[in-house]
MIGU-772222 format. One record per residue: z, x, y of N, C-alpha, C in turn; residue in three letters. Coordinates in steps of 0.05 Angstrom, whole numbers, plus 5000, padded with zeros to 4 digits. Atoms other than C-alpha are relative to their C-alpha. Example, Ala and Ser with C-alpha at 12.3 -4.5 7.8 and 13.67 -1.06 7.14 Angstrom:
BEGIN
500050184976515652464910500050185024Ala;499949844976514352734979501449855022Ser;
% end
This chain:
BEGIN
502050045022453079731945499150274989Met;501049765013450180241897497149964993Asp;503050035006442680351895498950264988Ala;500949745010442180981854498249974975Lys;501750045023438280651797497349885009Asp;502550104990430880531805499649704997Arg;500250295004431279831776501549855023Thr;498550124979436579661828498650045027Glu;501649964976432379971884497949805003Ile;502250195000426579531864501049725005Glu;498950264996431078921863500649965030Gln;499550024971433279071934497449985017Trp;502650014987425979171955498949714999Leu;501050285004424478471928501949795012Arg;498150194991430678151958499049855025Glu;500850174977429477562006502349855011Thr;497650144991436377262012501250135025Asp;499049884975438777372084502850094998Glu;497249915003446077412065500250264985Gln;500049765016444677942012498950235018Arg;501149804983440278322062501950095021Leu;497949934980445878302113501950204988Ser;498249805014450178662062498750274998Gln;501549755002444679182054500250155027Leu;500049884973444379302130502850115005Trp;497349924995451979342134500750264985Thr;499449775017452379842077498650255010Ala;501549784990446880282105501150115026Ala;498849924975449980292173502650144997Asp;497549875006456680472144499650284990Ala;500749735011453681062105499150175023Val;501049854977450081282168502350095018Arg;497849934983456481262209501750224988Arg;498249815013460481642157498850284998Glu;501249735006455482202144498650135024His;501349874977451582312209501149915027Val;498750074975455881952261498349805016Gly;501250204982453981502319497850125018Asp;501949874982449582012355497049934991Ala;502950045004442081852362498650245012Val;501349764991438182492366497149955009His;502750034989431882502410498350244995Leu;501949795005425982922388497549955016Arg;502450024984420383042437497550034984Gly;502449985016413882882402497650095016Leu;502249894985407983292424497550024982Leu;502450025017401183132394497950205011Glu;501449784988397683792406497050014993Ile;502850005006390983652373499449754983Ser;500850225017387183062343497650084983Asn;502049905018382083492306501249994971Trp;499050005028382583412230497650044982Cys;502249945020378383672172500149804977Val;499850185023380883132124498649735005Arg;501450264999377682462108501849784987Arg;498150205011383882022094499049725006Cys;501250274998381981292083501449825019Ala;498450174983387481022127500450105029Tyr;499249864975387781502187497750015020Cys;502049994980383981452252499250285008Gly;500649724994383982212259497950124981Leu;501849915021379382272199497550145012Ser;502549864992373582762206497649815001Ala;502350195002368982172190500049825025Asp;499950194976371081802255498550135023Asn;501849894980365281962301500649885028Arg;499450134975367981502355502250135016Gln;497549894987374081922371499250245017Met;500349784982374082392431502250214993Gln;498249805009377183032405501150185022Arg;498849824982381983492441501950194985Tyr;498049805010386384102429501450115026Arg;498649904976391784282480500150295002Met;499749714996392284972510502950084997Ser;497349915003398385402500501649945025Ala;498550054977400385322573500749715003Asp;499450294999399784562569502349934981Glu;498050045020404084572507502850085011Ile;497549904990409485002540501149835023Leu;499250184977409484552602501449764989Gln;498750245012411083952558502650074987Cys;497549925013416284332519502250035020Val;498049994978419984492584500849735010His;499550274991419483772604501949864980Glu;498250105020422683572538502850115003Ala;497449874996428284062550501449885024Gln;498850124975429383772620501149724994Ala;499150265007430183082590502550004981Tyr;497749985017435683342545499449984971Gly;500650025029431983302479500850274987Tyr;499249775014434383792426497850134983Gly;502249915018427883872388497349935012Thr;502750074994420483892401498549994974Val;501450035024415983632346497050045006Val;502949954995408883922349498549904976Met;501550145020404083482310497150025005Gln;502850004997396683522297498849904975Ala;501550045024391283332248499950284985Gly;500249745014389783872196497650155014Glu;501949884982386284292248500150314998Asp;500149715003384185002230499050155025Tyr;500349884974382285112302502650095012Gly;497449904994389685192309500550244980Ile;499849775018389885892281503050084996Thr;497349935008395986192248501550155022Thr;498749844980397586712301500249865026Glu;499950164975395986262360502549825000Trp;497750195001401185752338502650174998Leu;497649835002406086312319500950105028Ala;499349914973405686582390501349785017Gln;498850234985407185892419502949954990Ile;497350035009413185822373501950215010Val;498449784990415786502394500849955029Arg;499550064972415086302467502149785003Arg;498250224998418785652456502950104994Ile;497449915008424486002421501250205020Lys;499149814980424886542474500849875026Ala;499650124975424686072533501849765000Glu;498450245002428685472508501950014977Thr;498350015023434385302462499149794979Pro;500950235017430184762427499550094972Leu;501049975028429184692352497049945001Ala;502950045002421784712334499449874972Val;500950125024418984232283496949995000Thr;503049985002411684302259499149784980Leu;501350185018407283772227497050045002Ser;502749904999400684112213498349944975Met;501550075024398583822146500350224979Gly;500049815023396984232084498850275009Glu;500949744992396584952107500850204978Arg;499449795021396485592064502950095003Pro;497349905001403085882043500550215021His;499849794981401886482088500449905028Glu;499750124973401186042150502949895002Asp;497350124998407685682134502150225002Leu;498149774997411286352125500050115027Gln;500449884972408486632190501449835021Thr;498850164979410686042230503149984997Trp;497150005005417586042198501250265011Arg;499049754990418486782214499850025031His;500350014972416186632285502349845013Ala;497750154989422186162292500049704995Gly;500050285005419885472270502349924981Ala;497650085015425885092243499549794978Asp;500550235019422984472208497149954996Arg;502850075005416584232176500049724988Tyr;500450285009414283512165497549994984Leu;502350045017409583352108500549754983Leu;499550255015409482632085498350004973Arg;501650015025407382532012498849724996Phe;501450264997405481802029500449814976Glu;499550165024406081551956500250184977Thr;499749845025408281821889498049914980Ser;502150095019402581441855497650185004Asp;502049794996397782021844497249895002Arg;502650124997391681581833499549885028Lys;500250124973392881191896499850215021Leu;500049784980394381821935497250145001Tyr;502649865000387882161913497849835011Glu;502050194990383981541931500149985031Thr;499750034971386781472002500150265015Ile;499649744988387682212014498550224984His;501449825018382082601980500350295010Pro;499749714994382683361976497450115012Ser;502349864991377883832011498850154977Arg;501149835022372984191965501250274999Pro;498849745003376284801938502850045011Gly;497349994989382984621969501749794985Gln;498450185015387584311917502950065003Glu;497149964995394784261943501449764987Tyr;498250205010400383891909502249975021Asp;498150034979404783611964502850044992Arg;497349975009410983611922500650294996Phe;499649725002409984341907500350125028Asp;499849904973408884471981502849955012Met;497450064990415384121998502150184989Leu;498049815011419184561950499550285011Arg;500549734988415685181978501250015028Gln;499050004972417584982049503150054999Leu;497149975002424884932028500750294993Lys;499549725007424485621994499550195023Gln;500649834977421485922057502349995020Ile;497750024981427585672096499849785020Gly;500350244982425085052133502149794993Tyr;499150265006428884422140497549834995Glu;502550125010423983972104500249705003Val;500250294998421783262121497649894986Gly;502350135014417382782083500449705003Ser;499750294999416382032075497549864990Gly;502150175012411681472057499249785020Val;500850254987407680892086501049774984Met;499050245013410580222070497949785001Val;501950225002405579702046497150105001Gly;502849915002399380152039498749834978Ile;501350165021394379732000500050154973Pro;499949885027395379851926502850104993Gly;497349915005402780051932501649784985Gln;498550195015407079701880503150045006Thr;497149984997414679561883501050234984Tyr;499049795017415680031825499450285011Gly;500849754988411980591860501850065024Thr;498449964976415880501924502950064993Leu;497349945010422480491886500150304991Ala;500149725008420281161855499950185023Arg;500249854975418581421924502850065011Asp;497349974989425681291947501850184983Ile;498649815018428481631885499350295007Glu;500949734995424282241902501250125026Leu;498749904975427282291972502550144992Phe;497449875009433882451937499450244983Arg;500749775018430882891883499150245014Glu;501149774984427283311934502250105020Leu;497949924982433783351974499050045029Asp;501349994975429983202038502050015024Leu;498449984976432983392105499349775020Asp;501050214982428782872142498249814984Met;501550225014425682212118498749825020Ile;501450174981420381852158498449794985Gly;501650225012417881162136499349805022Val;501050204981413880652173498049824987Gly;501950185012409480052159497250105003Pro;502949954998402180152144498949825020Tyr;501450154980398279922204497050064997Ile;502849975005390979802192498550105025Glu;501949914980385780182232497349904993Asn;502650125007379179802233497750204999Pro;502149795002375180452240500150174975Leu;499649845025377580722173498849854976Thr;501050135023374880582103501949784990Pro;498250225009381180182086499849775019Leu;500250224980380679792151497549854998Gly;502750135003373379642138499749854973Lys;500250145026374879402068498050144980Gly;502049855016370379952038501350114974Glu;498649905024375780161987501749784988Ile;498550215014378579671936502450134985Asp;497649895013385779851918501649784988Leu;498550225009387779181893499249914972Gly;500950065027385079211822502249944981Gly;497950075020388778951761501350244987Pro;498949755013389879671737502750075013Glu;497549934986395579711788502449844988Leu;497850165012399579181749500950144975Ile;499049895025404079471695499049854977Pro;501250125024401179341626501849784989Lys;498350205013407378981603500149745016Gln;500050254984406478481660497149915007Asp;502950054995398978381652499549725009Ala;500650274993399577641661501049935029Ser;498950044973403177711729497850025021Ala;502149984979399377631793500450265015Thr;499949744984397778251835501949965023Leu;498350044977401277941894502950054995Lys;497249975006407977951859500750304996Ser;499449725005407378701848499450185025His;500649834978404378971913501749955024Thr;498150014979408579131973498749925026Val;501150084974407378782040500750215020Pro;499549804978406779222102501549885023Asn;498650164980411978822139502250165013Thr;497649894986417478992189502449994982Glu;497650045018422678722140500050204978Leu;500149805023420279152082500650285010Met;499449744990420579762126503050045004Thr;497049984997427879622145501350044972Tyr;498849975027429379562071499850294990Lys;500449725009426480252058501750195016Val;498249844983430180552117502849984990Val;497250035009436780262092500450134973Ala;499749885027435680462019499750315002Leu;500349724997433581152041502650135010Ser;497449904990440081242080502149994978Arg;498050025022444281012021499550224978Ile;500649795020440581481974500250295011Met;499949744987440482062023501850005024Cys;498150064978446782002065499850205023Pro;500049804979445982652104497450035015Glu;502649954989438582612120499749895029Ala;500850114974435882522190497749814996Asn;502050215005431981872190499249875027Ile;500950124975427781652250499549704999Pro;501050274996426780942274497350055015Ser;502549914992419381032282498549855022Thr;501850134980414080882334498649774986Thr;501450225013410580452281501849764999Ala;498250235000416780012277500049875028Leu;500150104973416679952353497449865005Ala;502650124996409279772348499949724988Thr;500050265012410379182300502149825012Val;497950164986416578952339500750145026Asn;499649864975416179172411502649925015Arg;497550094988422378772431502350164992Ala;497649855009427479122388499650134973Asn;500449875026424179452328501650264996Gly;498549755002427080132343503049964996Arg;497050065001434079842354500849914973Glu;499350105027433979472288499950224979Leu;500149775018431880102253502550175002Gly;497549854996437680472283502549864990Leu;497750155009442379912263500049974970Met;500350035029439979942190499650274987Arg;499949755014440680682175498950245015Gly;501349784987436581092224501950135020Ala;498349864980439481622271498350185019Asn;501849834984433381942305497949825013Val;502350124986428181712356498450225012Val;501849794991421982102376498449905023Met;501650074975419781972448497750185004Pro;502549854998412782192463499950165027Asn;500449834976411882772512497250105003Val;502949924997404382842502498949915026Thr;501150094974400582822568498249764996Pro;501350265002397582142582497050044993Met;502949975005390382412582499450064970Glu;500549965028391282612509501249794982Tyr;498450185018396182092482498249784990Arg;501750235009390981532481497850084981Thr;502049905018386381972440501150084973Lys;498749955026391482092385500549734986Tyr;499850275010389981432351499749994970Glu;499950045030392081432278499549714994Ile;500450295002392480682285499949885028Tyr;500250114972390980222345502549865009Pro;497850164988395879892392502750134999Gly;497549865002401280432387501949935024Lys;498050064979407680252425500350235020Ala;499449824979409180592490497750185008Cys;502449834995402080862496499650055030Leu;500549974970401780742571502450085016Asn;497649914986408780982588500050305004Glu;499749714996409781662619502450104985Thr;497749885014414482142585502749935014Ala;497650074985419482002640500849724996Asn;499450285004418981252633501149954971Gln;499250035029419581322557502950094995Cys;497449905005425881742558502149835013Gln;498250194986429181272609500549754985Gly;499950255015427580662568501650044974Cys;498649965026430080962502502950055004Leu;497149954996436581202531501549745005Lys;498950264995437880502557500349834975Gly;499950165024436180182491502350104980Arg;497949885017440780662453502849935009Ile;497350084989446680522499500549704996Ala;499650295003445479772492501049914973Ala;499050075026446979792418502650154993Ile;497549875005453280192427499950284988Gly;500349735011450580862403499950205023Arg;499949784980451081532439497750184996Glu;502249805002445782062454501050254986Leu;499349765014445882652408499750255019Gly;500349744985446683362436499350224981Thr;500749775016443984022411497649934983Gly;502450025016438684102358500149794979Cys;499950235019441283562311499150054973Gly;500949955026439883912246501849864979Gly;498550145022442183642179502850134997Arg;497349905005449683702168500549984970Arg;499950005031449883902094502850004991Lys;497549995015455683762049499250074971Lys;500549945028456483921976498649774988Ser;501550215014451383541934502049864981Ile;498350125020456883431883502049805013Asp;498150174987461083081935498849725007Ala;501350254992455882531947500149794977Ile;
% end
């Protein structure tokens, strides 16, 4: 199948016929096999801080959440977890935090230098919107990749759910381009089914994955957190202004995207077809909405990465972007054992090494 046209992408997003969807899954899996192979790369996820200065309407880490017990891991704690990830055979450690300026530029740079000196692991950072100088410093220290999800290409919706800090006006698309210029492998992605998201916007998001030439694409279903403004119903994103003017008589329901497991698989599959070389994880959010085999189905429909959690148990339960996260009570050892068994059960093999993007000529795609 060919899904390079936005209209066709939207048609696939709206598709409900099981036989047609089976064709989509088969096509995405074939593209995955041809371009990135059967290896599933494991990235050790380390949630180093849940402090955040932002007030995002959907996220439990928001500075407005007074019920959250905050933490910030020490350098020694981080390095201990990194060595644990190495021992499990992971090729990458992903350090993730809220937008926490208690994580100073040089402090994190020193940790990155230690990781690169003491291990062969690739280092991925996900620290939010940081100044260009911070991003450069961390890259020079040895960080390999940076994750910054743009969440939605609908600027009005984005500004509503993700308000800027006073005096800090960043454009995430500009930042993604800057990150690539600095020399990072760059990852981004969106939430599927965030209230107010339309099929047209989501189709445009998938187009942007290709236009931005992303090295990594992360998508997962929006999961409501009852402690957030969206979860409390304090923000109305379902107004008629979201309906295209030419379809003013249509119902809002026919235009807004559901935050379902099925819709997420569609986005994973279409992302693979649009971006054949990208590393695409089967996310924890998918495992949360389908604990039986959500991750496996994601891997069978285009994904090639899984991110087992290596955060210490005492902190993991405090990193609550949304409630009920899968594998929350599994130790890092239990998690890696379970995932390796699940990957083998679907006939896939474990990846080795850092698992970076294998680039081919853009003209050849």
